[in-house]
C-alpha positions as CSV (number, residue, x, y, z in Angstrom):
1,M,116.4,37.1,52.1
2,F,119.7,38.1,53.0
3,S,120.6,38.5,49.2
4,Y,117.5,40.9,49.0
5,L,118.6,43.1,51.8
6,L,122.0,42.8,50.6
7,R,120.5,44.6,47.2
8,R,118.6,47.2,49.1
9,L,121.6,48.2,51.1
10,I,123.8,48.6,47.8
11,V,121.3,50.6,46.5
12,M,120.6,53.0,48.9
13,V,124.5,54.2,48.6
14,P,123.9,55.8,44.9
15,T,120.8,57.0,45.8
16,L,122.1,58.8,48.9
17,L,124.9,60.4,46.2
18,V,122.4,61.5,43.5
19,I,119.7,63.0,46.5
20,S,123.3,64.9,48.0
21,F,124.3,66.2,44.3
22,L,120.4,67.4,44.1
23,V,120.4,69.1,47.4
24,F,124.3,70.4,46.6
25,A,122.5,72.1,43.6
26,I,119.3,73.3,45.1
27,I,121.1,75.2,48.0
28,Q,123.2,76.8,45.2
29,A,120.6,77.6,42.8
30,P,119.8,80.7,44.5
31,P,121.9,83.7,43.0
32,G,124.5,85.0,45.4
33,D,125.6,83.2,48.8
34,Y,125.1,83.9,52.9
35,L,128.2,86.5,52.6
36,S,126.0,88.4,49.6
37,T,123.1,88.2,51.5
38,Y,125.1,89.5,54.9
39,I,126.7,92.6,52.8
40,A,123.0,93.5,51.7
41,E,121.8,93.7,55.2
42,L,124.4,95.7,56.4
43,Q,123.9,98.2,53.5
44,S,120.3,98.6,54.2
45,Q,121.2,99.6,57.7
46,G,123.4,102.0,56.5
47,E,126.5,100.3,58.0
48,A,130.1,100.0,56.0
49,V,131.1,97.3,54.1
50,D,135.1,95.9,54.2
51,Q,135.4,94.2,50.8
52,Q,138.5,93.0,51.5
53,K,137.3,91.4,54.8
54,I,134.2,89.3,52.8
55,D,136.8,88.4,49.6
56,F,139.2,87.1,52.7
57,L,135.9,84.9,54.2
58,R,134.5,83.7,50.7
59,H,138.0,82.8,49.9
60,Q,138.4,81.1,53.0
61,Y,134.9,78.8,53.0
62,G,135.8,78.1,49.5
63,L,133.0,80.3,48.2
64,D,135.2,81.4,45.3
65,R,135.8,77.9,43.7
66,P,134.0,76.0,41.0
67,F,130.9,74.6,41.8
68,L,131.8,70.8,41.8
69,V,134.8,71.7,43.9
70,Q,132.5,72.6,46.3
71,Y,130.1,69.8,46.1
72,A,133.2,67.4,46.1
73,V,134.5,69.2,49.4
74,W,131.0,68.7,51.1
75,V,130.5,65.3,50.3
76,G,133.7,64.2,51.5
77,N,133.3,65.9,55.1
78,L,130.1,64.8,55.5
79,V,131.3,61.3,54.9
80,Q,133.7,61.7,57.8
81,G,131.2,62.8,59.9
82,D,132.0,66.6,59.4
83,L,128.8,68.8,58.7
84,G,130.5,71.6,57.3
85,Y,130.1,75.6,58.6
86,S,127.3,77.8,59.5
87,F,128.1,81.2,58.8
88,E,125.1,82.4,60.7
89,Y,125.9,80.8,64.0
90,G,129.5,81.1,63.4
91,M,130.7,78.1,64.3
92,P,130.5,74.1,63.1
93,V,127.1,72.6,62.1
94,N,127.5,69.7,64.5
95,Q,127.6,72.1,67.6
96,V,124.7,74.1,66.3
97,V,122.4,71.1,65.9
98,G,123.5,69.1,68.7
99,D,120.0,69.1,71.4
100,R,118.4,69.7,68.6
101,L,118.9,67.1,66.6
102,A,118.5,64.6,69.3
103,L,114.9,66.2,70.6
104,T,113.9,66.0,66.9
105,I,114.4,62.0,66.8
106,V,112.7,61.9,70.3
107,V,109.4,64.4,69.2
108,S,109.8,62.1,65.8
109,V,109.5,58.4,67.3
110,A,107.2,59.4,69.6
111,T,105.2,60.6,67.1
112,I,105.0,57.8,64.7
113,I,104.4,55.2,67.8
114,F,101.6,57.4,68.8
115,I,100.2,57.6,65.3
116,W,101.0,53.2,64.7
117,V,98.8,52.8,68.0
118,V,95.9,55.1,68.0
119,S,95.0,54.5,64.0
120,F,95.7,50.7,63.7
121,P,93.0,49.5,66.4
122,I,90.6,52.3,65.1
123,G,91.1,51.3,61.5
124,I,90.8,47.4,61.9
125,Y,87.6,48.2,64.1
126,S,86.1,50.6,61.8
127,A,86.3,48.1,58.9
128,V,85.4,44.6,60.8
129,R,82.0,47.2,62.6
130,Q,81.4,48.6,59.1
131,Y,78.5,51.3,59.3
132,S,78.2,50.6,63.0
133,L,77.7,53.6,65.7
134,G,81.2,53.3,66.4
135,D,82.1,53.5,62.9
136,Y,80.5,56.5,61.9
137,A,81.9,58.2,65.2
138,L,85.2,57.3,64.3
139,T,85.2,58.6,60.6
140,F,83.9,61.8,62.2
141,L,86.8,62.0,64.3
142,G,89.1,61.2,61.5
143,F,87.7,63.5,59.4
144,L,87.9,66.2,62.3
145,G,91.8,65.5,62.4
146,L,92.1,65.7,59.0
147,A,90.2,69.0,58.5
148,T,91.9,70.9,61.7
149,P,95.1,73.1,61.0
150,S,97.6,72.0,63.3
151,F,98.4,75.2,64.6
152,L,94.9,75.8,65.6
153,L,95.3,72.4,67.6
154,A,98.6,73.5,68.7
155,L,96.8,77.1,70.4
156,V,93.7,74.9,71.8
157,L,96.2,72.1,73.5
158,L,98.7,74.8,74.8
159,Y,95.8,76.4,76.6
160,F,94.5,73.7,77.8
161,A,97.6,72.4,79.3
162,N,98.7,75.5,80.8
163,V,95.2,75.3,82.4
164,K,94.6,72.1,83.6
165,F,98.0,70.8,84.3
166,G,100.3,73.9,84.5
167,I,102.9,72.8,81.8
168,S,104.3,75.9,80.3
169,I,103.5,77.3,77.4
170,G,105.6,77.0,74.3
171,G,109.0,74.9,74.4
172,L,109.6,71.3,74.8
173,M,111.1,71.4,78.4
174,D,110.4,73.9,81.4
175,P,112.3,77.2,80.9
176,S,114.4,76.5,83.7
177,Y,116.2,73.5,82.3
178,A,116.6,75.3,78.6
179,D,120.8,75.7,79.3
180,A,120.6,73.3,81.6
181,P,123.3,70.3,81.3
182,W,121.1,67.0,80.9
183,S,119.6,65.3,84.0
184,W,116.7,63.1,84.8
185,A,114.5,66.3,86.4
186,K,115.3,67.9,82.7
187,A,114.3,64.3,80.9
188,R,111.0,64.1,83.1
189,S,110.4,67.6,81.9
190,V,110.6,66.7,78.4
191,L,108.3,64.1,79.1
192,A,105.9,66.3,80.3
193,H,105.7,68.4,77.4
194,L,106.2,66.2,74.9
195,W,102.5,64.9,74.5
196,V,101.3,68.5,73.3
197,P,103.6,68.1,69.7
198,V,102.5,64.8,69.7
199,I,99.4,64.8,69.2
200,V,99.5,68.2,67.4
201,I,101.9,66.7,64.6
202,G,100.3,63.0,64.7
203,T,96.9,64.1,64.2
204,S,96.5,64.1,60.5
205,G,99.2,61.5,60.4
206,T,96.7,59.2,62.5
207,A,93.2,60.1,60.2
208,G,94.8,59.2,57.2
209,M,96.5,56.1,58.5
210,I,93.0,55.4,59.8
211,R,91.2,55.8,56.4
212,R,93.9,53.7,54.3
213,L,93.9,50.9,56.5
214,R,89.8,50.6,56.9
215,A,89.5,50.8,53.1
216,N,92.5,48.2,52.3
217,L,90.9,45.9,54.8
218,L,87.4,47.0,53.6
219,D,88.7,45.8,50.2
220,E,90.1,42.4,51.4
221,L,87.5,41.2,53.2
222,Q,85.2,41.1,50.4
223,K,87.1,38.7,48.4
224,Q,86.4,35.6,47.7
225,Y,89.3,33.4,49.9
226,V,87.4,35.0,53.1
227,V,84.4,34.4,52.4
228,T,85.6,30.3,51.8
229,G,87.4,31.1,55.0
230,R,84.2,31.7,56.8
231,A,82.2,28.7,55.1
232,K,85.1,26.5,56.2
233,G,84.4,27.3,59.9
234,L,87.1,29.3,60.5
235,S,86.9,31.8,63.9
236,P,86.4,35.3,62.8
237,T,89.1,36.7,64.9
238,R,91.5,33.7,63.3
239,L,90.7,34.1,59.9
240,L,90.8,38.2,60.1
241,W,94.6,38.1,61.3
242,K,95.6,35.5,59.2
243,Y,94.9,36.4,56.1
244,P,93.1,39.6,54.9
245,L,94.7,41.9,57.6
246,R,98.2,40.8,56.6
247,M,97.1,41.6,52.9
248,A,95.5,44.9,53.8
249,I,98.7,45.9,56.0
250,N,100.8,45.9,53.2
251,P,100.2,49.9,52.1
252,F,100.4,50.7,55.6
253,I,104.0,49.4,55.7
254,A,105.0,51.0,53.0
255,D,103.9,54.5,54.4
256,I,106.9,53.8,56.8
257,G,109.1,55.1,54.2
258,S,107.3,58.3,53.5
259,L,106.4,58.9,57.2
260,L,109.7,59.5,58.9
261,P,110.6,62.8,56.5
262,E,106.7,63.8,56.9
263,V,106.7,64.1,60.4
264,V,110.3,66.2,60.9
265,S,109.4,68.2,57.6
266,G,105.8,68.7,58.4
267,A,106.4,69.8,61.8
268,V,108.1,73.0,60.6
269,I,105.1,75.4,61.4
270,V,104.1,73.5,64.6
271,S,107.6,73.9,65.8
272,V,107.1,77.5,65.4
273,V,103.7,77.6,67.1
274,L,104.9,76.0,69.9
275,S,108.6,77.0,70.1
276,L,110.2,74.2,70.1
277,P,114.3,73.5,69.9
278,T,113.6,70.9,66.9
279,T,115.6,71.7,63.6
280,G,112.3,73.0,62.3
281,P,112.4,76.3,62.4
282,M,116.7,76.1,62.1
283,L,115.8,74.9,59.1
284,L,113.9,77.3,57.8
285,D,116.0,80.1,58.8
286,A,118.9,78.5,57.3
287,L,117.3,78.1,53.9
288,R,116.1,81.9,54.0
289,S,119.7,83.4,55.1
290,Q,121.3,80.9,52.2
291,D,123.3,79.5,55.1
292,M,124.3,76.8,52.7
293,Y,125.8,74.0,54.9
294,L,123.6,74.4,57.6
295,A,120.9,73.7,55.3
296,G,121.9,70.9,53.1
297,S,122.9,69.1,56.4
298,F,119.2,69.5,57.6
299,L,118.1,67.9,53.9
300,M,120.6,65.5,53.8
301,F,119.2,64.3,57.2
302,L,115.7,64.3,55.6
303,A,117.3,62.2,53.0
304,L,118.7,59.7,54.8
305,L,115.4,59.5,56.9
306,T,113.7,59.0,53.8
307,V,116.0,55.9,52.1
308,V,116.3,54.5,56.4
309,G,112.4,54.7,55.9
310,M,111.9,52.4,52.6
311,F,114.6,50.0,53.9
312,L,112.9,49.4,57.1
313,S,109.2,49.4,55.3
314,D,110.6,47.3,52.4
315,L,112.5,44.8,54.9
316,A,108.7,44.6,56.7
317,L,107.1,43.8,53.5
318,A,109.3,41.2,52.6
319,V,109.2,39.4,55.8
320,L,105.2,39.9,55.4
321,D,104.8,38.7,52.0
322,P,107.2,36.3,50.4
323,R,106.1,37.6,46.8
324,I,107.9,40.9,47.4
325,R,111.4,39.4,48.5
326,L,111.3,37.0,45.6
327,G,110.2,39.5,42.9
328,A,110.0,38.2,39.1
329,A,111.1,34.5,40.0
330,A,107.6,34.5,42.2
331,S,105.4,35.3,39.6
332,K,106.5,32.4,37.0
């Protein structure tokens, strides 16, 4: 088990290096840079452009250096915790993301917990009680969750939360706490507002998880070893939890790797609609304005979430199923 975990950890390093190169190449791919976009905006507004000042800034921030040199400097700074400089905000990226990154993590973790807590029991119930009235009702709700656009659900919940609970529309806290330092009152305000984005972002993921778990468990329940277990007199609950559920949950756990970045990147539109102070809208603006270090830091954050999510899912799968950690040796 230890050697398996060590191999997975070692593989993460070159994986992140390759991803970092691709990320930097992608954010550098569009012609020009942030200063070129800035000059175009000034000229479109009829304002004069000081070319000497632009050349000075381009040299100061290393935008006139070769691609590989810029990449090496960027990666070296990332390893040391320096995310670079945001041209649009005029300050280091570390200061720009600040509370937004923490709030994004809070929303993402709460959404993942919501998806698991809701989808796990419903998926099991729908499989065990196939074609029952409850199965049909939950299946209908699942299709409804998949078909409803997130921004529409966000608008409906915003209206409901404001009318029924008096929660302010938009944002992740009461407007009076927006620029205030962190306190218990501010944390309580975040918790009071949190359920709206969690339900909006998590609904589609919950519906998908229910469908996958139901299908996997139905497939396992029809296999011969389950029939044999029933014939030997095992209680239905013990049989379910000990054998078919452990096999059916493998794809469920494997989705952890993609669930983390999906929750963060898929919440961009919802964050714009709900005016959430998370990283999604900022990433969108950074990509539009070619704020390369800010956009690159966000994309590397998503890549890190993917790699860490894959590691966690592999770890959980290895604990559940020894054949996975033993690999080829177990198959011989």
